[in-house]
C-alpha positions in Angstrom: -5.2 6.4 11.1 -8.8 5.1 10.4 -11.2 5.6 7.5 -14.9 4.6 7.2 -16.6 2.6 4.5 -19.5 3.8 2.3 -21.5 1.4 0.1 -23.2 2.0 -3.2 -26.2 -0.1 -4.0 -28.7 0.5 -6.9 -26.7 3.5 -8.0 -26.8 5.4 -4.7 -25.0 5.7 -1.4 -27.0 6.1 1.7 -27.6 9.8 2.3 -27.7 9.4 6.1 -24.3 7.6 6.1 -22.9 10.3 3.8 -24.1 13.0 6.2 -22.7 11.2 9.2 -19.2 11.1 7.6 -19.1 14.8 6.5 -15.8 16.2 7.8 -13.9 13.0 7.2 -11.0 13.4 4.7 -11.1 10.0 3.1 -13.6 7.1 2.7 -13.5 3.7 1.1 -16.4 3.3 -1.3 -17.6 -0.3 -1.9 -19.6 -0.4 -5.1 -21.9 -3.4 -5.0 -23.4 -2.7 -8.4 -19.9 -2.9 -10.0 -18.9 -6.0 -8.0 -22.1 -8.0 -8.7 -23.5 -6.5 -11.9 -20.4 -5.0 -13.6 -22.0 -1.5 -13.6 -19.7 1.2 -12.2 -21.4 4.2 -10.7 -19.4 7.1 -12.0 -22.0 9.7 -11.2 -22.0 8.6 -7.6 -18.2 8.6 -7.5 -18.2 12.2 -8.7 -20.8 13.2 -6.1 -18.9 11.6 -3.3 -15.5 13.0 -4.5 -16.8 16.5 -3.9 -17.0 15.7 -0.2 -14.2 13.1 0.4 -11.0 11.7 -1.0 -12.4 8.4 -2.2 -10.9 5.0 -2.6 -13.3 3.0 -4.8 -13.5 -0.8 -4.4 -15.3 -1.9 -7.6 -13.0 -4.8 -8.4 -12.6 -3.7 -11.9 -10.7 -5.9 -14.4 -11.2 -3.6 -17.4 -8.9 -0.7 -18.4 -11.8 1.5 -19.4 -13.4 1.0 -16.0 -10.2 2.1 -14.3 -10.0 5.2 -16.4 -13.7 6.0 -15.9 -13.4 5.6 -12.1 -10.3 7.8 -11.9 -11.9 10.4 -14.2 -15.0 10.4 -12.0 -12.9 11.5 -9.0 -11.5 8.4 -7.3 -8.1 8.9 -5.7 -7.5 5.1 -6.0 -9.3 2.1 -7.5 -9.3 -1.4 -5.9 -9.1 -3.9 -8.7 -10.1 -7.5 -9.1 -7.5 -9.7 -7.3 -7.3 -12.2 -10.2 -6.3 -9.7 -12.8 -3.6 -11.2 -15.0 -0.1 -9.7 -15.4 -0.6 -8.4 -18.9 -3.7 -6.5 -17.8 -1.8 -5.2 -14.7 0.8 -3.7 -17.0 -1.9 -1.9 -18.9 -3.3 -0.5 -15.7 0.1 0.7 -14.5 0.6 2.4 -17.9 -2.4 4.6 -17.0 -2.0 5.1 -13.2 -0.1 3.9 -10.2 -3.2 4.7 -8.0 -4.5 1.1 -8.0 -4.8 -1.2 -5.0 -5.3 -4.9 -5.0 -6.8 -7.2 -2.3 -3.9 -9.0 -0.7 -4.3 -12.8 -0.7 -0.6 -13.7 -0.4 -0.8 -15.6 -3.7 0.8 -15.3 -7.1 -1.5 -12.5 -8.1 -0.5 -10.3 -5.1 3.2 -11.1 -5.8 2.9 -10.2 -9.5 1.1 -7.0 -8.5 3.9 -6.1 -6.1 6.7 -7.0 -8.6 5.1 -4.8 -11.3 5.2 -1.8 -9.0 1.9 -2.1 -7.1 2.3 -0.3 -3.8 -1.2 -0.3 -2.4 -3.3 -3.1 -1.0 -6.5 -3.8 0.8 -5.8 -6.5 3.4 -7.0 -8.6 6.3 -3.5 -9.7 7.3 0.1 -8.5 7.3 1.6 -8.1 3.9 4.7 -10.1 2.9 5.8 -7.9 0.0 7.1 -4.4 -0.2 4.3 -1.8 -0.2 3.7 1.8 0.4 0.2 1.8 2.1 -2.4 -0.8 3.0 -6.0 -0.4 3.9 -6.7 -3.0 6.6 -10.1 -4.4 7.4 -8.6 -5.8 10.7 -6.4 -4.3 13.4 -2.8 -4.5 12.2 -0.2 -2.3 13.8 2.2 -0.3 11.7 2.5 3.2 10.2 1.7 1.9 6.7 -1.6 0.3 7.6 -4.8 2.4 7.6 -7.7 0.8 9.5 -10.9 0.6 7.4 -14.0 0.7 9.7 -17.4 -0.8 8.8 -16.0 -3.0 6.0 -18.8 -5.3 4.7 -18.2 -8.9 5.8 -19.6 -10.4 2.6 -17.1 -8.5 0.5 -14.3 -9.4 2.9 -15.2 -13.1 2.6 -15.2 -12.8 -1.2 -12.0 -10.9 -1.8 -9.8 -12.4 0.9 -10.6 -16.1 0.2 -7.4 -18.0 1.0 -5.2 -19.2 -1.8 
């Protein structure tokens, strides 16, 4: 299976890209405003969720942002890979629909041990998981290939431990 990437910059996704993806079931939304300025775009999530099942990569590390993102229509939220265990527990008290960038480090392991079942990855995962959104070609039924994933975000979230 494959899904496409949509980006949000300055509060908006590109209308042409959105139109080109109409008919797709699911997209991964990369929110640059949230990642770089800590401003989540809930209105845009709601707009996009009327057309697609959205996985939102906003690298949130705050419980309120997770709640707001889910309430705005996200099926899943991709969180900051450095979130501490205590905060992860709070997130899992609210929803299991969170994914973490997989780095193969202690944070990924803690996420998995606390019940995290979803990852965004650029390599094979060494822990039990249910589903992974892969930015590279990895074979396996539990890996969904993400197309058009931004290289700058990949470089940032998958830095080697």
